[in-house]
C-alpha positions in Angstrom: 18.7 -33.5 44.4 21.7 -31.3 43.5 21.9 -28.6 40.8 23.7 -30.9 38.3 21.1 -33.6 38.5 18.3 -31.0 38.0 20.2 -29.5 35.0 20.6 -33.0 33.4 16.9 -33.8 34.0 15.9 -30.5 32.3 18.2 -31.3 29.3 16.6 -34.7 29.0 13.1 -33.2 29.0 14.2 -30.6 26.5 15.6 -33.2 24.1 12.5 -35.4 24.5 10.3 -32.4 23.7 12.3 -31.6 20.6 12.2 -35.3 19.5 8.4 -35.3 19.8 8.0 -31.9 18.1 10.2 -32.9 15.2 7.6 -35.6 14.2 4.5 -33.6 15.1 2.7 -32.9 11.9 -0.3 -30.7 12.9 2.1 -27.7 13.4 3.5 -28.3 9.9 0.0 -28.3 8.3 -0.9 -25.2 10.2 2.3 -23.4 9.1 1.7 -24.4 5.5 -1.9 -23.1 5.7 -0.7 -19.8 7.1 2.0 -19.4 4.4 -0.6 -20.3 1.7 -2.9 -17.6 3.0 -0.1 -15.1 2.8 0.6 -16.2 -0.8 -3.0 -15.8 -1.7 -3.2 -12.3 -0.3 -0.1 -11.2 -2.2 -1.4 -12.7 -5.4 -4.7 -10.9 -4.9 -3.0 -7.6 -4.5 -0.7 -8.4 -7.5 -3.8 -9.0 -9.7 -5.4 -5.8 -8.5 -2.3 -3.9 -9.3 -2.0 -5.3 -12.8 -5.7 -4.5 -13.4 -5.2 -0.9 -12.3 -2.0 -0.7 -14.5 -3.9 -2.0 -17.5 -6.7 0.5 -17.4 -4.3 3.4 -16.7 -2.4 2.2 -19.8 -5.6 2.3 -21.8 -6.3 5.9 -20.6 -2.7 6.9 -21.3 -2.8 5.5 -24.8 -6.0 7.3 -25.8 -5.4 9.6 -28.8 -7.7 12.0 -30.6 -7.4 12.9 -34.2 -9.0 16.2 -35.0 -9.2 17.7 -38.5 -10.2 21.3 -38.4 -10.4 22.8 -41.9 -9.1 19.5 -43.3 -5.8 19.8 -41.4 -5.1 16.7 -39.2 -4.1 17.3 -35.6 -3.5 14.5 -33.0 -3.8 14.9 -29.3 -2.5 12.4 -26.7 -3.5 14.0 -23.3 -3.1 10.6 -21.6 0.7 10.8 -21.7 0.4 12.9 -18.5 -0.5 9.6 -16.8 2.9 8.1 -17.5 4.4 8.7 -14.0 1.3 7.1 -12.4 1.5 4.2 -14.7 5.2 3.6 -13.9 4.4 3.8 -10.2 1.7 1.2 -10.4 3.9 -1.1 -12.5 6.6 -0.9 -9.7 3.9 -1.7 -7.2 3.0 -4.8 -9.1 6.6 -5.9 -9.3 6.9 -5.5 -5.5 3.8 -7.7 -5.0 5.3 -10.3 -7.4 8.4 -10.4 -5.2 6.3 -10.8 -2.1 4.5 -13.7 -3.7 7.8 -15.3 -4.5 8.9 -14.9 -0.9 5.8 -16.7 0.3 6.5 -19.4 -2.3 10.0 -19.8 -0.9 8.5 -20.1 2.6 6.3 -22.9 1.4 9.3 -24.7 -0.2 11.3 -24.4 3.0 8.4 -25.8 5.0 8.3 -28.8 2.7 12.0 -29.4 3.1 12.0 -28.9 6.9 9.1 -31.3 7.5 10.5 -34.0 5.2 11.1 -37.3 7.0 14.8 -37.3 6.2 15.3 -34.0 8.1 13.3 -35.3 11.0 15.3 -38.5 11.1 18.7 -36.7 10.9 17.5 -34.3 13.8 16.5 -37.3 15.8 19.9 -39.0 15.3 21.7 -35.8 16.2 19.7 -35.3 19.4 20.2 -38.9 20.5 23.9 -38.6 19.8 24.1 -35.4 21.7 22.3 -36.8 24.7 24.5 -39.9 24.7 27.7 -37.8 24.7 26.2 -35.6 27.4 25.3 -38.6 29.5 28.8 -40.0 29.2 30.4 -36.7 29.9 32.1 -36.6 26.6 30.6 -33.4 25.2 34.0 -32.1 24.1 34.3 -35.0 21.7 31.0 -34.0 20.0 32.0 -30.5 19.0 31.7 -31.5 15.4 28.1 -32.3 16.0 27.1 -28.9 17.3 27.0 -27.0 13.9 25.0 -29.9 12.4 22.5 -29.8 15.3 22.1 -26.1 15.0 21.4 -26.3 11.3 18.9 -29.2 11.7 17.1 -27.3 14.5 16.8 -24.2 12.3 15.6 -26.2 9.3 13.0 -28.1 11.3 11.6 -25.5 13.6 12.6 -21.9 12.6 10.6 -21.7 9.4 7.3 -23.2 10.8 7.5 -20.9 13.8 8.2 -17.9 11.6 5.1 -18.7 9.4 2.9 -19.2 12.5 4.1 -16.0 14.3 4.0 -14.0 11.1 0.3 -14.9 10.4 -0.6 -14.3 14.1 0.8 -10.8 13.9 -1.0 -10.2 10.6 -4.3 -11.2 12.0 -3.8 -9.2 15.2 -2.4 -5.9 13.8 -2.5 -5.8 10.0 -5.7 -7.6 8.7 -8.0 -4.6 9.0 -5.6 -2.3 7.2 -5.0 -4.9 4.5 -8.7 -5.4 3.8 -9.3 -1.6 3.7 -6.5 -0.8 1.3 -7.2 -3.8 -0.9 -10.8 -2.7 -1.3 -9.6 0.8 -2.4 -7.2 -0.7 -5.0 -9.9 -3.0 -6.4 -12.2 0.0 -6.8 -9.6 2.0 -8.6 -10.0 0.5 -12.1 -13.7 1.5 -12.0 -12.7 5.0 -11.0 -10.3 5.2 -13.9 -12.6 3.9 -16.6 -15.9 5.1 -15.5 -15.4 8.4 -13.6 -18.3 10.7 -14.5 -19.8 8.4 -17.1 -22.8 6.1 -17.2 -22.4 2.5 -18.0 -23.7 1.2 -21.3 -27.1 -0.3 -20.9 -27.0 -4.0 -20.4 -23.1 -4.1 -20.7 -20.9 -4.0 -17.6 -17.9 -5.5 -19.2 -14.4 -4.0 -19.4 -14.7 -3.5 -23.2 -17.8 -1.4 -22.8 -16.1 0.8 -20.2 -13.0 1.2 -22.4 -15.2 2.3 -25.3 -16.3 5.2 -23.1 -12.8 6.6 -23.5 -13.7 8.0 -26.9 -15.4 11.3 -26.1 -14.4 14.8 -27.1 -11.2 16.5 -25.9 -12.8 18.5 -23.1 -14.4 15.4 -21.6 -11.1 13.6 -21.7 -9.3 16.4 -20.0 -11.9 16.4 -17.2 -11.4 12.6 -16.7 -7.6 12.9 -16.6 -7.9 15.7 -14.0 -10.2 13.4 -11.9 -7.6 10.6 -12.2 -4.8 12.8 -11.2 -6.7 13.9 -8.1 -7.6 10.3 -7.2 -3.9 9.3 -7.7 -2.9 10.9 -4.4 -5.2 8.5 -2.5 -4.0 5.5 -4.6 -0.4 6.4 -3.9 -1.0 6.4 -0.1 -2.9 3.1 -0.4 -0.1 1.5 -2.5 2.6 2.7 0.0 0.6 1.2 2.9 0.2 -2.2 1.1 3.9 -2.3 0.2 4.8 -1.6 3.8 2.6 -4.4 5.0 4.0 -7.0 2.7 7.7 -5.9 3.2 7.1 -6.3 6.9 5.6 -9.7 6.4 8.0 -11.1 3.8 11.3 -9.5 4.7 11.6 -7.8 8.1 9.5 -10.2 10.3 10.9 -13.4 8.7 14.5 -12.2 9.1 13.9 -11.3 12.7 12.2 -14.6 13.5 14.8 -16.6 11.7 17.6 -14.8 13.6 15.8 -15.5 16.9 15.4 -19.2 15.9 19.1 -19.4 15.0 20.0 -17.9 18.4 17.7 -20.3 20.2 19.1 -23.3 18.3 22.7 -22.2 19.2 21.7 -22.0 22.9 20.1 -25.4 22.8 23.1 -27.0 21.1 25.5 -25.3 23.5 23.5 -26.7 26.5 23.5 -30.2 25.1 27.1 -30.1 23.9 29.0 -27.6 26.0 32.6 -27.0 25.1 35.3 -28.6 27.2 36.1 -25.3 28.9 32.5 -24.6 29.7 32.0 -28.2 31.0 35.1 -27.9 33.2 33.9 -24.6 34.6 
């Protein structure tokens, strides 16, 4: 068996494997599950960021009206928290964008697994193999871009979702859980630092009402928040880094690799006339 026969047999096996994979639904369900889990994680962090921003806004808006000797004086020491409040708002916006990115992945997964895309890919692969078998690959150059596009649509996004989630579970899951727990504890630190809860009332309203003490107590609480803010900032930066990696850098890298692989497959099935002659 010469090299040309082996090469043709390998191409036939490759095309057959792609045909089977294009209609194989378990991989699509797994990819959708992984993308949905990523979306849930980003929405959980988004909700935690909004909760933290809400209680910081309450602290920032606290104002004391003091009337010594009948003269009214107003204090708004919470305005010192404005930079922290802005930072948390920006964090929430980043998490909203990360959630949208996961939503786009889910939409692309639905499009790529649609029966029409599978049928078009099947037709393109069969046409490419027929042209290759007849030695007329040069006549099918118009088919190569369509084949590349269909391969990327069908396989690149699911493989990206699966690989992305595998990397998250292997390298990022522990860090995510640790930093999320810190963010979820932060609202309690803002509202209840140094204060006892009202008996029989653990609600947010009861904790907000604790923000009406005297000026010295408020100043102590603001100082505690500012000291804790350094830890929050580090936690927020870590979470932003995790989700930028998952929703931007890794997807772009995997999609680029998928595009390169699709081009290589199409070039093997439909080599140019010059390559075929060589």
